[in-house]
C-alpha positions as CSV (number, residue, x, y, z in Angstrom):
1,M,24.4,10.2,4.4
2,H,22.4,7.3,3.0
3,G,22.9,3.6,3.0
4,H,22.9,1.1,0.2
5,G,19.2,0.7,0.1
6,Y,17.1,-2.5,0.3
7,A,18.5,-5.8,-0.7
8,P,16.9,-7.5,-3.8
9,Q,13.9,-9.5,-2.8
10,Q,14.7,-13.2,-2.9
11,P,12.3,-15.7,-4.5
12,P,10.6,-18.1,-2.0
13,P,12.1,-21.5,-1.6
14,P,10.7,-24.2,-3.8
15,P,7.8,-26.1,-2.2
16,G,8.4,-29.5,-0.7
17,G,7.5,-32.8,-2.4
18,T,3.9,-32.7,-1.3
19,H,2.6,-31.8,-4.8
20,V,4.6,-34.7,-6.3
21,T,3.6,-37.1,-3.6
22,L,-0.1,-36.3,-4.3
23,R,0.3,-36.6,-8.0
24,V,1.9,-40.0,-7.7
25,L,-0.8,-41.0,-5.1
26,F,-3.7,-40.2,-7.3
27,V,-2.2,-41.7,-10.5
28,V,-1.4,-45.0,-8.6
29,L,-4.9,-45.0,-7.2
30,A,-6.5,-44.7,-10.7
31,V,-4.1,-47.3,-12.2
32,V,-4.3,-49.9,-9.4
33,T,-8.1,-49.8,-9.5
34,C,-8.0,-50.3,-13.3
35,G,-9.9,-47.1,-13.8
36,L,-12.6,-47.6,-11.2
37,A,-11.2,-44.7,-9.2
38,A,-10.3,-42.5,-12.3
39,W,-12.7,-40.0,-10.8
40,A,-10.4,-39.4,-7.8
41,P,-7.6,-37.4,-9.6
42,M,-10.3,-35.4,-11.5
43,L,-11.9,-34.5,-8.2
44,R,-8.7,-33.3,-6.7
45,L,-7.9,-31.3,-9.9
46,A,-11.5,-29.7,-9.8
47,L,-11.2,-28.9,-6.1
48,V,-7.6,-27.3,-6.6
49,T,-8.3,-25.3,-9.8
50,R,-12.0,-24.5,-9.3
51,K,-12.5,-24.2,-13.0
52,P,-15.9,-25.1,-14.4
53,H,-14.5,-27.3,-17.2
54,D,-12.5,-29.3,-14.6
55,W,-15.8,-29.9,-12.7
56,F,-17.4,-30.9,-16.0
57,L,-14.6,-33.4,-16.7
58,F,-15.0,-34.9,-13.2
59,A,-18.7,-35.4,-13.8
60,L,-18.0,-36.9,-17.2
61,V,-15.4,-39.4,-15.8
62,S,-17.6,-40.3,-13.0
63,A,-20.5,-41.0,-15.4
64,L,-18.3,-43.0,-17.7
65,D,-17.0,-45.1,-14.7
66,V,-20.7,-45.9,-13.6
67,T,-21.6,-46.7,-17.2
68,A,-18.6,-49.1,-17.5
69,L,-19.6,-50.8,-14.2
70,V,-23.1,-51.3,-15.4
71,L,-21.9,-52.8,-18.6
72,V,-19.5,-55.2,-16.8
73,A,-22.3,-56.1,-14.3
74,V,-24.9,-57.0,-17.0
75,D,-22.4,-59.1,-19.1
76,P,-23.8,-62.6,-19.4
77,G,-20.4,-64.3,-19.9
78,E,-19.4,-66.8,-17.1
79,E,-15.6,-66.7,-17.4
80,D,-14.9,-64.4,-20.3
81,F,-16.5,-61.0,-21.1
82,Q,-18.7,-60.8,-24.0
83,G,-20.0,-57.8,-25.9
84,P,-21.2,-55.5,-23.0
85,G,-18.3,-56.6,-20.7
86,N,-15.7,-55.9,-23.2
87,A,-17.1,-52.4,-24.0
88,G,-17.2,-51.8,-20.1
89,M,-13.6,-52.7,-19.7
90,V,-12.6,-50.7,-22.9
91,I,-14.4,-47.6,-21.3
92,L,-12.8,-48.1,-17.9
93,L,-9.2,-48.4,-19.3
94,T,-9.7,-45.6,-21.8
95,T,-11.2,-43.4,-19.1
96,M,-8.3,-44.2,-16.8
97,L,-5.7,-43.4,-19.3
98,A,-7.3,-40.1,-20.4
99,S,-7.9,-39.0,-16.8
100,V,-4.4,-39.7,-15.7
101,I,-2.8,-37.9,-18.7
102,Y,-5.1,-34.8,-18.3
103,Y,-4.6,-34.8,-14.6
104,L,-0.9,-34.7,-14.7
105,F,-0.9,-32.1,-17.5
106,A,-3.4,-29.8,-15.7
107,D,-1.9,-30.2,-12.3
108,I,1.7,-29.5,-13.3
109,R,0.7,-26.7,-15.3
110,Y,-1.4,-25.2,-12.6
111,F,1.3,-25.5,-9.8
112,N,4.2,-24.3,-12.1
113,R,2.2,-21.0,-12.7
114,Y,2.4,-20.3,-9.0
115,R,5.7,-21.8,-8.3
116,Q,7.8,-19.5,-10.6
117,P,6.5,-16.0,-10.2
118,Q,7.9,-13.3,-12.6
119,Y,10.0,-11.0,-10.4
120,P,10.6,-7.4,-11.6
121,S,14.2,-6.4,-11.8
122,Y,15.9,-4.9,-8.9
123,A,16.0,-1.4,-10.4
124,Q,12.2,-1.5,-11.0
125,T,11.4,-2.4,-7.4
126,Q,13.5,0.2,-5.7
127,P,12.1,3.7,-4.9
128,A,14.3,6.7,-6.0
129,Y,17.3,6.8,-3.7
130,G,16.6,9.1,-0.8
131,Y,13.6,10.9,-2.4
132,P,10.1,9.6,-2.6
133,Q,8.5,10.3,-5.9
134,Q,4.9,10.4,-7.1
135,Q,3.7,9.1,-10.5
136,G,4.1,11.6,-13.2
137,Q,6.3,13.9,-11.2
138,A,9.9,14.8,-12.1
139,P,12.6,13.6,-9.9
140,V,13.4,16.0,-7.1
141,H,16.9,16.8,-8.4
142,L,15.2,18.1,-11.7
143,Q,12.6,20.2,-9.9
144,P,13.7,23.9,-9.2
145,T,14.6,24.5,-5.7
146,Q,12.7,27.4,-4.0
147,L,13.5,28.8,-0.6
148,P,10.6,30.4,1.3
149,H,12.0,33.9,0.9
150,Q,12.6,33.7,-2.8
151,T,10.2,34.6,-5.5
152,P,10.0,32.5,-8.6
153,V,11.9,34.0,-11.5
154,Q,10.5,33.7,-15.0
155,Q,13.0,32.1,-17.3
156,P,12.9,32.7,-21.1
157,P,11.9,29.8,-23.1
158,A,15.0,27.8,-24.1
159,Q,15.5,26.7,-27.7
160,Q,14.7,23.0,-28.0
161,T,17.7,21.3,-29.2
162,P,18.0,17.5,-28.8
163,P,20.7,16.5,-26.4
164,P,23.6,14.6,-28.0
165,P,23.2,10.8,-27.7
166,T,24.9,9.4,-24.6
167,R,25.1,6.1,-23.0
168,P,22.7,6.1,-20.1
169,A,24.4,6.1,-16.7
170,P,23.1,3.9,-14.0
171,A,20.4,5.6,-11.8
172,R,22.5,5.6,-8.7
173,I,25.1,8.0,-10.3
174,H,22.3,10.3,-11.2
175,Q,20.9,10.3,-7.7
176,V,24.4,10.9,-6.2
177,Q,25.1,13.7,-8.6
178,A,21.8,15.4,-7.8
179,E,22.6,15.2,-4.1
180,L,26.1,16.7,-4.7
181,D,24.6,19.5,-6.9
182,E,22.0,20.4,-4.1
183,L,24.7,20.2,-1.4
184,S,27.0,22.6,-3.5
185,D,24.1,25.0,-4.1
186,Y,23.4,25.1,-0.5
187,L,27.0,25.7,0.5
188,R,27.4,28.5,-2.1
189,K,24.2,30.2,-0.7
190,Q,25.7,29.9,2.9
191,E,28.9,31.4,1.9
192,G,27.2,34.1,0.0
193,G,24.9,35.0,2.8
194,N,27.7,35.3,5.6
């Protein structure tokens, strides 16, 4: 008759270490340059997520890096930084720390959303066994069977009594039961007609 149906859909294998490698590379780039390249992880994040606020943060970090460089460049101190140089270094290190933390948080959150998709249960993904159904239509085994030479018979309205509470059986049992009912009806009609 019918086979067992489709096998459950397996989730895709986890991606390789490319995301982790890129995270490490961009964080190391920002830290090794003492914040001068703090714009690089923010640029990557803006390119990946394409969100307007990430582009704004990239522009803000770039502007802060340029401002810090200008403050360090105009510092009059020979060997030690004085006021403007100290302010520039504080801006560089603070920008570096903030951009690395935000980059790691946003990048991990963004890729985890696509890495672990929510799969519907097996029963929800499988069509009715052997019978295609349309939305809002009763299952085939619950619809009245009409042969071409029969005329529909009006049935008196039945009293509406709630069925006794029962434990729901698996859908497969209902499908097999419906197929057996249809088969027995067909055989009874064949025996009665011969």
